[in-house]
N, C-alpha and C positions, 0 to 999 in steps of 0.2 A: 676227557677220555671218551665220552659218549659220541663225540664227533668222529673220533678215530674209529670206533666200532661201526658207526654208520658208514664211514668211507670203506671199511673192509667189507661190510655186507654188500654195498653197491658193487665193489670190485668183483666179489664172488658171483653175484647175480649176473654181471655183465658177461661172464664166461661160462656160466652154468648151462648145460644143455637143457633145452625145453622139451617137454613131452610131445608126442605126436599130435597132429591136429585133432584127431578123434578124441584123444584123452583131454585135450584143452577144452573141447566142447562139452565133454561129459562132466568135467569139474565145474564149469560155469553153470550148466543146467542143474547139476546136483544141488547147488546152493540157491537155485531159483533166480539167478541173475539173467537179465536180458543183455543183448548186444549193446543196446543204448546205454545201460547203466555202466558197463565196463568201459565203453568208449568215453563216457562223461568223466569217469574217475581217472582215466589215463590221459585225458585231454587229446584224444585222437578222434578220427571220424568213425562212424559205425561201420562203414565199408572196410576200413582198415582192420578192425577186429574180426569181421566176417572173413577177410582174406587169411588171417592167421589160423582160422579154424576150417578153411576150405579143404575138403577131402581130396579134391581133384588136383589142385595145384596150390598148396598152402604157401603163404609168404612168411617171412621171418621178421619180427620186430627188431629195431635197432636203437642204439643210443639209450637215453634215459627211459624211453618207453619200454625197452626190453627189460631193464632192471626192475621197473615197477611191475611189469607183466609177470616176470619170473617170480617175484615175491608173492604176487596174488596167487599164482598157480601152486606155489609151495604151501601156502596157508590152506588153500582148498584141498590139496592132496592130504594134508594132515587130518582134515575134517572128514574127508570122503576117500578112504583108501580104495584102490582099484579092486573090483570084485575078483574072486577066484576065477581063473581061466576055465572056460567051458568049451567043449568041442564045437568047432564052427559048423553051423548048419549048412546044408547043401544050398548053394546060391541058386536063386530062381531067376528066370529071365524077366526082363522088364515087361510089365503088362499094362503100364499106363495108370495103375492104381497107386494111390498114395501109400507111403511106407507106414508100417505100424508105429504106434506111439511109443516113445521112450519115457520112462518114469522120471518125474521130477521129485527128488527126495527132499522133504522139508528139512530145514536147517535146525540142528539142535545145539550147535556151538555158537561162539560169538560171531557177530557180524564181521564180514571181511572188510579189509581196508577199502576196497573198491566200493562196496555198498555204503560204507560210512561216508566216503567222499561224495558219492552220488546223492546221499541224503541231504547234503548241505547246499545243493543247487537251489536256485530260486523256485519256490513252490508255485509261482504264478506263470511259469513258462509252460508251453504246451506239453502234454503228457508224452513220454517217449513212445516210439513206434514199437509195438509188441511183435513178438515172434508169431508166425502163423500157427494157429491151432492145428494140431495133428489130425489127420483124417481118421475117422472111425466108421465102423459099420454098425448097422442096426443090431442091438443086442438080441440074443436068442430069447424067446419067450420061456419063462419058467413055469412049471406046473404048480398050481395053487389049489388048495382044497376049498377055499372060500374067498370071497372078494374082500374080506376084512383081515386077511392074513398079513397085510402090510399097512401100516398106519398111513393115513392121508398125508400127502406131501413128502413122504420119505424118499430119499435118494435111492435110485436103483444102482446096483453095482456098475461102476464105469469100467470100461476095458482096462486091462492091466497097463500100467505105465501112463495113465491119463494125467496130464499136468493139473496142478491145483488151480483154483479159480483166481479171481482178481485179488489184489492186495487190500482193497477197501472192503471191510466186513459187510457193509451194507449191500455191496454188489458182488459178493463172492462167487455167484454162479454165472457171472458174465453180463454183457450188455443186452443179450437177447436170447430168445428160445424159439424153436420151431415146434409148434403144437400139432400133434398127429394122433389120430385114433386108430387102433388096430382092429382086427376082425372080431375080437372078443368084446369090443366096446370100451376097452381101457384107453384112457387119454394119457399120452406121454408128452413131456416137454424136453426136447433135445437142445441142450445148451452147448456152449463152446467148450472145447477140451474133452469131449466125450461124455460129459455128465448127462444123465437122463433122470428126470424127475417124474414121479407119479402126479397126475393132476386130478384132484377130487372134484373139481367144479363140474356141475351138471348143466349150467347155462352160461351165456356170455356175461351177464352181470356178475355171477359168482366167480367166473374166470378172472375178471378184472380185479375183484376183491382178493382172490388168492394170489394174484401176481404182486399186488402191492403189499400184502401182509406176510406172505410166506416164501415167495419165489426167490427173493434176493437178487433181482435183476436190475440192471441200470449201469450207468457209466459216470465216473466223476467228471466234474466240470473241467474244461480245457484252459480256463484262465481264472484268476483270483476273483474278479467281480461276477463271473458267469454263473450258470445254473447247471446242476447235474442233469445228465440226459435221462429222459424217461425210459422205462423198460419197453422193449419192442417184442411183440408176439407175432410170429409168422404163422398163419393158419393154413394148413394143407387142405386139400379137397375133402379128405375124410373128417377132419376137424370141423370144417364148415357144415357138413351134414350132421355131425354130432350136436352142434349148437344151433341148428335150425336155420342156417344160412344157405343160400343157393351156391352151387359149385361154380356157376357162370352167371353173368349178368345178361339180362335181355338187352335187345338193341336200344330200347328206350332208356333203360337204367345205365347202360354204358355211355350213351350220349349225355345223360344227366351227370354221370360220374358218381352215382350213389344209389342206395336203395331208397324207395319212397318212404315218406314219413309214417305211412300207415303200416309198414311191415311189422310183423309180430315181434321181431327181435329189437327193433328200434323202440317199440312200445315197452318191451321188457326193461330196457335201459332207462327209459323215462320213469317207469314205476319205481325203479331202484335208485332214483335221483341221480343218475349219471347223465352227463351232458355230452353232446357232440359239437365239434367245431363247425364252422360254416360249410365245410366241404362234406359234412354228413358221414354216413357209414358207407364209405367207398373203398377203393383199392388201398389207399393210405388213410386210415381213420385215427382220430385222437378222441379218446374217451376220458372225461375228467370230471372232477368236482372243483368248484371255486377254491383257490388256495386260501389257507388260513395261516397268515403270517408267512413264514418261510417254508411251511409244509406244503408240498405239492402232491396232488393225487391225480396222476395222469398216466395212462397206458396208451401206447401207439400200436395199431394193427397194420400188418402188411399182408395182403391177400394175393399171392402169385397168380392164382387161377382167374383173378379179375384183372390181370395184366398190370399188376403193380411193378413187376420187374421187367422193364422194357428190354426185349430181346436184342435191340441194337447195342445196348450197353451191358446187359447182364447175360447175354448169350443163352445157354440152355439151363440157367440156374433154376428156373421155375420147374423143371422136370427132374431135378436132383432128389435123391432120397433125403429124408429129414435130417439125418446126421451130417451128410455132406453139405446140405444147404446151410446148416448151422455153422459149420466150419468156414464156409465161404463168406457168409455175411458177417460172421464173428471176426474174421481177419480184416475185412473192410472196416468194421466198426472200431476195432482196436487201433487201427493205423490211421484212419481218417476221422470218423465219428459215427455214432449210431445213425443209420439212415433216417432222414426226416421226410422222405418222399422220394421223388425221382432224383437222379444224380445231379440234375441242375438245381433242384431245391436244396439238396444237401450241400452243394458247393456254396450256395448263398448263405445257408445257415451256418456253415463253418466260419465264414467271415465274421458273422455276428457273435458266434461262440467264442472266438479268439479276441474280439474287440467289442464286448457288450456296451450298449449305449450309456448305461449308468453304472455307478458304483456307490457304495455306502460312504457317506460323509463322515467327518470327524464328529465325535459326540458333542451335542449342544450343551447348554447349561443344565438341562435336565437329564443329561446322559443318554439322550436318544440320537440315533443316526437317521439320516434322511437320504433319499436317492439324489445324486448329483451327477453332472455330466462326467463321463469317463474320458479323460484326455486321450487323443489318438483314435477315438471312435467317430462314427458318422452321426452320433447323437440319436435321440429318439424321435425327432421331428423331420419329416421329409423336406427337401429344398427343391425349388424350381430350377430347371436347367436354363442355361442361356438360350435365347431364341435360336441361335445357330446350332445348338446341341440337341434341340427338341426334335423328335420325329414328327412326321406329318400327322396332323390331327390332334396334336397336343394342345391343351387349353391356352398355353402362352402364345399360340399362333392363331387364336380364334379370330383375330381382326384381319387376317389375310383374306383376299377374295377367294371365293369358292373355285375349286379346280386350278388354283394357282400352282405352278410347278416351280419349285425353288432350284436355283442353279448353284454352282460351286461357291459363288460369292454370298450365298444366303444360308448355306447348309454345310455343316461339318460332315464329311464323308470319309471316315477312316475305316477301311476294311482290309481284309487279307488279300494277298495277291491271287489273281486269276489271269495269267499272262502267258503268251506263247508267240513264237516267231517261226518263219520258214528256216530250214537248215541251209547253211552255206554249202558251196560245192566241196570245200575241204572237209566239212563235217560229214557229207554224204559218202566220202571215201572211207570213213571209219566204219567199223562193223556193228557197234553196239550203242544202245542208249541205256544209260545207267541212272537210276533215280536214287537220290539220298533224301532222307527225311529227318527233320529236326525233332529230337525227343522233347516232349512236353514244351513245345515252342511257346505257347501263350503263358504257361507258368513261368518260363524263363523270362518272358517279357515283363511279367509282374514283379520279378525279383529286384528289390532295391528301387523300384519306381516311386517317385514322389507324386502323390495325387492330391487333389483338393478334398478337403474335409467339410468345408462350409459353403456358403453361398458365393456366387460369382460376382465380381465387380467389373463394371464396364469402363474401359479406358480408351481414350482417343489418342492416336499417334504415339503409342508407347515405344520405349526402347525395349528391344527383345531381351528377355532374361531366361536363359535355358534352365534355371533352377526354379522357375515359377510355373506351376501347372496351370493350364488354361487352354483357351482356343484363340487362335490368332488369324486375322484376315491379312494376308500378305501375298505378294506376287512373287512366285518362284519360277516363272517361265524363263528367267535368264540363266538358270543353272544349267551348264553344259557338261554332260557326262563324258565328252571327249577329252576333257582336261579337268582333272579333279585332284584334290589333295588326298594322299594316303599317308597318314601320319603327318610328318612335317614336310614331305616332298610332293611336288606336283608330278603327276604321271599322265601320259597320253594313252587313251583307250579308244576302242571303236564304240562310240556311243550308240550307234544304230543297232548294236547287238545286245544292248542292256535295257532293261525296263526302267522307267522313271521311278524313283523311290517315293514320289509324291502322290501317285494315284494307284488304286488297286489294279486297274487294267494296264498299268505301265505306260500310259500315254503321257506325253509331256504337257504340263499345264499350259493353258493359253492366256491366263490372266490371274487376277487376284482370286484367292480361294481361302476357305477356312481350313486350318490345320491344327492338330494337337501339338503341344510343346515338343515332343521328341522328333516330330517330322521337321519342324522349323530348325531345331538345334542341329539336325543332320545336314541341312543345307549350309549352315555356318561351318560345320566340320569339314565339308567338301571344299571349303575355301571361298565361299561366296557371301556377300553382304546381304542382309535382309532389312527391310524397312516396313514393319507392320503398319497397316492403316488404322486398325482398331483391334481391340482384344477384350475377351472376358476372362479374367484371371482370378485365381483363388489364393488369397493371402494366408488363409488358414489351411495348412496342408501337412502332409506327413507320409511316411512309408507304411500306409495302412495294410497293404497286401503282403508284407514280409512274412508275418507269422503264418498266413494262409499258404504262401508258397512253400515255406519250410516244412510245414506239416504234410503237404501233398508230395513234395519232393522226397521226403524221407519214406513216406508210404510206398511210393513208386520204386525207389531204389531197394527197399527192403524186400518187396515182393519179387522184383526181378532177380535179386540175389538168391531168393529161395528157388528160383527157376534156373539157377546156374549162370546168371549173367551178372558179373560184379563190376563195380567201378574200378578204374585204373588198370583195366586189362590192356594187354598189348593189342594193336589193331587187328592182326590176324586172328588172335585168340578171341577177340570180341566178336568178329564176324562169324567165327566157328560156333561160338556160344549162342549167338542169336539164331543160327540156322536150326530150326526145329524146336526152339525153346517152348513153343505153345503145346507141343505134344508131351512135355515132361510132366506137367500137371495141369490138365485142362481147366480144373476148377480155379487154380491160382491165376491162370491166364485171364479168366473172367474178372478177377479182382483188378488186374492191370487195366483191362478195358474200362471198368467202372471208375477207376481213379482218373484216367484220362478224360472220361466223360464228365466227371465232377469238375475238372478244370474248365473245360469249354462251356459246359452248361451253366456253371456258376457265373462266368463272365457274361454269358448271353442273358442271364436273368437281370443283369444290371440295366438292361434296356428292354425289358419285357414289354411286348405289345398287347393290345386288347385281345382277349380270348373269348369272343362272343359277348356275353354279359349284356346284350342289348345296347352296346356302345354306339355312339354317334360322334363323328368328327367334332372337335372342339369341346367335348365333354371329358372329364377325368375318367380313367379306368382304374380297376382295383389295385394294380401294381404301383400306381403313383402314390399310394398312401404309405409305402415303405420308405424308410430312410435309405435303404440299400437300392432304391431305384436311381441309379447314377450313370446315365449314358456317357458322361464325360470321363468317368473312370474306365469304362469299357473302351472308349475311343483311344484313351492314352495307352492302354495295354496293347491294343491292336497296332497302333502306330509304332510303338517301340518294338514289337515283334517283327513287323515288316521291315523297319529300319535295321534291326539286328541282322536280318537275313541279307538285306541289300549290302550292308557293310562287308559281310563275308564274301559275297559274290564279287564285289569290286576288288577286294584284296586278292582273291583267287585269280581274277582276270589280269590284274597288274603283274602278278608273279608268273603265271603260266600261259597267258594269252588265250585261255579257254573261257567261253561264254555259255551261259545256260540256254538250253533249247526251249524250256517251258518251266513255269513255276505255278504251283497250285497251293496256296496257303503256306504250309511248311515243307512242301516237297519240291525239290529242284532236280531237273533232268539235264544231264550232260551227254554229249557224244564222246565215246571213248573207244580205244582199241581193244579193250578187254571187258570182261563181264563183271569185274569187281570194282568197288569204289577205290581200291588201292591202285587201280590202273590209271586213275587221273588225279587223285588227291596227292599233292606234293609232299609226301613224307620223306624226311632225310634222317637216316639213322634212327628210325622209329619215332621221330619228332615231327609234328605237323607244322604247317605254315602258321606263324604267330598271327592271331586274329582271324585266321581263315577257318575252314571246315576241319573238324577233328572228330574222328570216330570214337564213340564211347556211349555209355548208357546215361550219363548225367544229363539233366535238362539243359538244352542249348547245344549239346553235341549231336552228332548225326549217326544214323544207322542206314543200312542198305534197305531201300524200299523195294527195288525190283530192277530187273534187266530184261530188255527186249532188243531185237535186232533193228538196225537202221532201216532195213527193208520193210520190217513190220510197220514202222512209223510212217514211211513214205506211202505204203500201200493203204494204210488206214486213212491218211489225209486225202489220198487220191480217190478212195472209195466214197468218201463223204464230200468230196469236192470242197475241202476245208483246209487250205494251206497253213492256216494258223490254228488248227485244232489243238487243244491243250492236251498233249500226250502225258503230262504228269498225272492226269486223272485216271489213266488206264495202265500206267507203267508197272503196277504191282503184279498183275497176273495176265495182262495183255488182252483181257476181255473188254470189248467195246460194245456197248448197247445203244441207248438213245443219246445222241450227242446234243440234243436240244435241252434236256433237263439235267444232263450230267450224271444220270444214274448208272 
């Protein structure tokens, strides 16, 4: 009988009308559910749930998902009835300021079915992407008769409708706080979600004590064997003055990257038995005491006025008011991780946080656990690169003659495209040059990529294995782009109009050279045999970057959705949504920029070069002591990214007869008759060319980079007497500066 009742319930739910999108969102937020929790419970994508709640153009669920979604909404509606209707306020024009915060009502009833299902998910998977904290303004000062009218550490009243803190009671006030001192000398800590705390600390050592004992700041670990993130304090200029620190560093201090050891605040920390890491008290400082067992006592400082937030990646973040800065950094922290330094450092730290080098062993005979290697990680000890993978000056090359220049047969050189060619007569008759850009191209290149985890093994005359990561010495000069395989069929192309997929400059290789596995595998895919001469391969391997990619992809998509750009939009709607998206919320736009920089910077750190340090060629430098110094992984990601792009270019050329004019990294320029990508991308009935370019916000799909006229391109090349000037570098806004350094 119960089965019949369940069938009836499902039948009713499949036809029951759903509430409007705004009510769906209200019910979810009232119960404190995130989009990720609902998506996990219903087994759909986060973007799908976001589309169901879209106020502009909501989508409707179908099939079994609709039945489950209707049931969820019905249960939530019983717990949280719609409030009595109130007169609509007079709408105001958009001012570019974030919308006021809506209240998140704490649950008093039983957990919803969706929340219960989400709770059964594997607890070792990365934490779900959080919703962006709502923007808040600095609260008005309240009149007080004495400085003791409020107990130290008490919470100030947050703005109405402020969401509650994190679910972990240890970190209920969020991952970070922006510490600011007002004109009255009162120190306030602005947390995420609009929460503001009184800070009783009178010195930097006491501020660290207060943070660890009372502030309840931090972030839960991202994986089972990992560690919780330390609390982050962002000190404004007024807070620096309050705690005896300079607002700006001198030229000497900036060059050293820290305050001198004799500074009074550094001495205060030493007297209080606090320690600093090797980078000292600088823009990103870590203040700690040695751990006792599993207890960590560490606080991280971020000092924007000391250039901790690089304007290339963080835009105007350093100039934001404390509450807005807390919202911006809090969004990044909840979706990526608490910043550990620059975006590059954070990108690398995210890899380790998701794949810690060690884990606790099973209990021994005495019931004690010991650290052991965590499978799938890079381990705790660094490994040497193969000689071909090592950059110039590396210790493994110490025996080479001084000033020796290695050629392609001695050095692996996998880099992004920087290629251009003159336009044909037919292309000059078209009116426009249209640039398209691959979203999160290097992140997409990391997705599903098998990389080496351990040391490389040298093999002579190996049979090529596309599933085995490594570096291969092979001659690919015989690959002719005029006749290649696309899928299972051979096609004829104009090879002179295509870049070689094997070199960053697009030049055809002249003989044997070192390539990463994805590059050699692509030569086989194009229909040509390969016979490696030798190789350095890694038999211990895995998809190390998958969790890293997923975390950054979800962060990017969630933030773009907040800016009105959703996944699975129709091409024209997507282009319209992308037009001016940066103006909808400039602060969230900075988060998008920081996420992108985290991808590129994290991959760049895998091959970090010496940074001063008194280094001499042949000697090790500091970065080599990290297990995450892995130039082979960086090369494999770049190789796969370049190959992914070339594959789309070949399929586009085979289907349309159109060839790129210029390529720079992940940007491709085509000549077209119109100003839009839709004027040359072969969409049919709204569907793109399979395996070709597709418009969309997901990593690996493309967006419109910019459009200029053909006359502009010809005039620029003629002005600089450079027929092959890379126009992809300037297609975005048409501004051409110094062509020598590409700025």
